[in-house]
N, C-alpha and C positions, 0 to 999 in steps of 0.2 A: 300600101306601105307596111302594114303590120305583117304581111306575108313574108317580107324580107327581114323584118325585125323579129327578134326572138328573145326570150328570157328563160333561162334554165337554172334551177337551184344548183349550187355548186358546193357551198360550204354551209353545213348545218351544225349547230351546236348540239352537244349531247351531254346530259348530266349523269354522273355516276351516283345514282340515288343511294345505293347501299352505303358507300363510303361517306357521302355527304352527311346523311342522317346519323350514322354511327359515330363519326368523328366529331360532329358538332355537339351531339348529345354528350359524348365523353368529355369534351372540353368546356362546355357551358352548363352542363347539368340538365339540359332540356332539349327536346326535339324541336327542330326548326319548322316542323310541319304540324304542330299540335293544333293550331287554329284551323288549318286546312282539314285535318282529320276530324275535328269536332264539327266543322261546318257540313260535312257529308257531301260537299261539292265534288264532282268528278271533273277536275280541270286537266287540260292537256299538259304535257311535260314542260313546255316553255313557260306557260302561265303559272303553273304550279311552282316552278323554280323561282320566278320573280316574287311570288307571294311568300315563299319560304325564306327568301333573302330578307324581305321586310320583317318577318318574325325574328329571324336571326339577329338583325340589326337592333330591333327594338327590345328584344328579350321578352316579349309578351305575345300572346295570341292576338292576331289581327284579322279583320275582315279582308279576305283576299281581294275583293273588288276595289276596296278603298286603296289598298296597297298598289294595285295595278294603275289606278288613275293618278295617284299623287306622288309617286316616287320614281320620276323619270331617271334619276341617277342609277337606279338598280338595273335599268335597261342596258347599261354599259357592260354588264357581265355576259350578255348574249351577243354572239358574233355570227353574221350571216354573209354569204357571198353568192352572187349570181353571175352567170355567163350571159352577157348581153351583146347581141349583134344588131347592127343597124347602120344608119347613115353616119358619116363622119361628124356632121353637125349635132346629131343626137349625143354621141359620146362626149363631144366638147361641151354641150349644154349641161350634161350631168356633172362634168368636172367644174363648170362655172357656177352652177346653182347649188351644189351640195358639198358637204364635207366628207362624202364617201371616198374611199380609196379606189382609184381607177387605174388599171394597167391595161393598155390596149395595143392591138396590132392591126395591121392592114388585113382585111378579109381577102380571100382568094379571088372573089368576083369583084365586088366593090363595097365601099363602106369600111366599117371597122368592127372588130370583135374585142370585147373588153371583159376582164374580171372586175366586177364592181362589188366592193365589200365594205363592211363597217359594223359597228355595234348596233344593237336594236335602237338605241337612242338616236344615232345618226340616221338610221333608216327611217325612223318615225319623222324626224325633222325633214328629211329629203322628200318623203312621200307627201307630207303636208305642203311643202313648198312647191313641188312639181305638179300637184293637183289643185293648185290655187286658180281661181277664176282669171287672174291676170295672165295666165299662160294658156288660156282656152284655145288659142289658135295653133298650138303646137301638138298636133295629133300624135305623132310618133312618141314624143316624150310622155304624153298622157297615157298612151297605150302601154308603154313599158312600166310606168309606175302603177297603173291599174293592175297589171299582171303581178307585180311584186306585192302589192297590198292584198290581192286575192290569195297569193301563196301564204302570206302571213296569217290571213284569216283562216285558211284551211289548216294551218299549223296550230290553231287554237289561240292566236294572239289578237283576236277581234277586240277584246276589252282594252288593249293598249290604245286603241283609236276611238274609245267610247265617246269622247267629246266632239266627234265629227260624224257627219252623215254624208252619204253618197248622193250626189245630184246628177242623175242620168242625162246624157246628151243624145242628140239624134244619131250620132255615129256609133252608138253602142258602147261608148266609153263613159266615164263619169269624172266629176270634180269632187273635191271634199269641201264641205262647208262646216264651219264651226257651229255647234249647237249653242244657242244663247239661252 
């Protein structure tokens, strides 16, 4: 099934760091990255932006990892989209189970192709929902959201999902479990 199903990054957010730092510093009197700069951490662009937004909002230097874990509303500023192909039921399940934006068309062979997009906050909620143990029987849905989560991890956004751990399954996919 995963052979016919695919996930391709389509819409990726890009930060204009030069203008962001320069204009925030000019308007607020301080850099939105001073806590990040002082920490010496080498964070990816998306993670760095969320941490900088937390500092911008609070007006003080913050621990970037605390900001990533406790400020889900900041995830609304990042927007991502994927081109997803698969069965008709897959696309309808995504529409039914998530708040992601889905625009789909009939595939030339069979099934559907969809542009699936949303804020990082919406993607986080969708991934957690679709990788829950209650949906363990839906391999295609799990495979798609495993692929999306892996893309977010490779983009440096692993810390956004820090409260969850992967639980591997025999079919080489995984579920997410809340760390207690």
